[in-house]
N, C-alpha and C positions, 0 to 999 in steps of 0.2 A: 657162750652157752646158748644153744639154739634149739628150737623145736621145729618139727616139720610144718610146712605151711599148708599142706593139704589136710583134709578132714582126718582126724585121728580117732580111731575106734579101738575097742578091746580086741576085736578080731585082728586088726592090723598089728597091734602090740604082740599078740600071740604068734602071728606070722613072722614078725621080725625075730622073735626068740627062736622059732623053729629054723629060721635061715642062719642062725648062729651069729646074728649081729651083736656087736659089742663083746664078742667072745674070741678066744684064741690069742696067740702071741706071734710075733714075727710075720712070716709069710702067710700064716693061717688066720691072722686077725681079720675080722670083718667089721668095718665101721658101722655104727648105728645109723648114721645118715649117709646116704650116697647122693651123688650129684643128680642122678636121674629121679630122685624123690621130689625135686622141686619143679614146679610148672615153668619157671624161668631160671635158667642156669646162671645168668648174670656173669660175674667175674670169677667163676669157678674153674678149677684146674684138676686134671687127672695126670698125676706124675708118677712114673716108675721110681721106686725107692732103691737107693744103694744098699741100705742096711737090711731091708725086709724082703726085697725081691718081689714086691707086689705093687699094684697101683694104689696110690694114695688119693683120697677124695678131699680136696681142699676147696673151701667155699668162698674164699676171698683172696685178694692180692696180699693182704697182710698175713693171712694164714700161710700162703705160699712162701713169703719171705721168712716167716718163722720156721717153716719146714726146712728151708735151706740152711738155716742156722743149726738146726738139730742134725741134719745130714752131715754137715761139715765137722761137727764136734766129735772128737775121738772118744769122749766120755759117754756119749749117748749110744746105746747098743740096740734100742728098739724104739719105734715111733708108732703110736696108735692114735689116730685122729678120730674126731667125732665120738669120743668115749662116753658111754652112757652112765648116768647116775641111776643104776637099776634098783637100788634099795629105795623103792617108792615110799614105804612106810616111814623110813628115816627122813627122807626129803620132805614129805608132807608134814611130819611132826615138827621139823625145824621151822617150816613156814608158819605153823600154828604158834610156835613159841615166839616167832617174830611178829605175830599178828598181821601177816600179809597173806594175800590170796595166792594159793599155789596155781601155777599155769595149767589150764585145761582147755579142751576143745570147746569153743563157744556154743556149739550146737548140741552136743550130746554129753558134755561135761566129763568126758574121759580124761583123766590126768595125763599130761604130757610126760614123756621121759626127757629130762633135761640132759644136755651133753656138755662135756668139757672139750675144748678144741683139741688139746693134746694130752695124752698120758704117755710120758716117755719113761724109758728105763735107762738109768745111768749106772755105770760101774764105779763103785766107791770102795777102795781097799779090797778089791776082789769080790765084793758082794753087790748083787743087783738091787737098786733102790728105785721105787716108783715115785715119779714126780708129775704132778698135774699142773698144766699151764693153760690159762685162758687168754685168748687174744682179743684185745679191745682197743679202740681208738680213744685218745684222751677226751675227745668230744663226747663219746658215748658214756664215759664215766660220770659225766655231769647229770645224766638222766636219773631221776629218782627210781623208776622201775628197774632200770639196769643195775643200779646200786643195790637194790633189794635182792635181786636174783644172784648177784655176785656174793653178797653176804651169806645167802643160803648155801651157795656152792662152797664158800670158805668153811662154813660150819660143818657141812657134810664131810669134807675131806679131813677136817680136824678130828671128827669122831672116828674116822678110819685110820688116823695116824699117818696120813699121806701129805707130803709137802705140796702146798698149793700156792700159786701166785698168778699175777697178771702181767702180760707182756703188751706194751703199747708200741706205737710206731717209733717212739723215742728210744726204744731198746733194741731196734734192729736197723743197722746201717743199710740204706738202699744201695749204696755202692757195693758193699759186701754181698748182698743178696743177688744183685745183678751179676757179679763176678761168678758166684757159684752157679747161677742159672746158665751162664755162658759155657761152663765146662761140664755141667751136670749130665747131659746126654752121652758124654764120651767116657764115662767112668769104666764101662766094660769094653774090652777090646773086641772088635768084630772083624772077621776076615773079609777081604774084598776080592774082586775078580783077579787082582794082580798079586795079592799077598795073603798067605794064611797067617794064623796066630803066631807061629814060630818065626816066620819072616818079619812080622810086625814088631815083635819083641827085639829082633836084631836091628831093625830100622830105628827103633826107639833109642837104642844105645848110640847109634850113629848120630841121631838128632841131638842127644845130650852132648855129645862131643862137639858138634858144631856150635851149639848154644854156648858152650863154655869157652870157645876160642874165637868166635867171630863177633865183631862189634858192629852189629847192624840190626835190622828189625826182624821180628818173628816172621812177618810176611815173606821177606826176601829169602830167609833161610829155608822155610818150609816149601816155598814154591820151587826153589832151586833143588831141594832134595827130591821133590816129586819128579822133576825132569831127570835128574841124575840116576834115579833108581827105577825109572819107567813106571811110576805109580799113577793111579788115578788122581786127577787134580783135587786137592783138598785133603789127601790122605795124611800128609805130614802135619798139617795144621790140626787135624783131628787127633793125631798122636800127641801133639803138644798139649791140647786140652786134656787128653787122657792123663798125661803125666802130671799136670797141675792138679787134676781131680784126685789123683792117687798120692799127692804130696811128694812126688819125686822131683818136681820142679817147684821151688818155693818163691812165690812172689807176694807182694803186699796186696792182700785181698780186701783190706778195709779202707784204705785211704785214696786209692786211685783205681779207675776203671781199667780193667785189662782187656786187651783186644789183640788182633793180629798185627796192629801197628806198634805194639809194645817193643821197646828197645831191649836187646839182650842185657844191657847194663842195668835194667830194672830187675833182673833175676837175682834173688838174694842168695840162693843156694841150689845146688843140684845134688840129689841123692843117688849114689851109684850102687847101692845094695840092691839085690834081687827083691822082688815083691810078687805077691800072688795076683 
């Protein structure tokens, strides 16, 4: 739950609403907070989304790791980051009930719009369900003011009948997040100077065949395939990452770090069906 660090005014609030911030779904969603809103961007990340086809604004490494978890999950069909608690009357009344001070600009006392790190949509029995998740370190949970804001957030979503919870660093495997990050840029096939999309799909089948029969490392197979098919260096390795990202090549994403030095014996399964 964050507030913008620059001066907050009613004029800025109205501008954010006019810009459509906090509104829309999928590709059309606009996060309430964007990276450029902060004087110092710190450990922030702008990452193209698989599911949404837009740039996601993530404000910490922990948010990034959580984002990769949602990207990988087949149950998650939409990811909206920096999601605002726009019902200010409700949020402020909850603060009053709790006898705590609602966050406001220290100079002009304009109430901040609090945000939830992620509002995701999951598909459950064919129906879309909204789920709110806040990302916090276990150390932050020990702070009194943080605990107060989280309780406010919990009550807010309870009144909206929306599932809310906290994700800490203990709930995200760093190995898993690192593995998804390694393959993430290759989710979409992109034509090269030596191969169009049709050719790349054909090469992907050849790569699968070699991975299923050759007992060696990914590096050796992909480098050999590049030379054999007169491809730009690294093309076959990018295809390998693409196939892992598309879950056409199944490896253990949670317990060991995957890389080009991975042995083909570590591949758990290869899916031969066509995919989009």
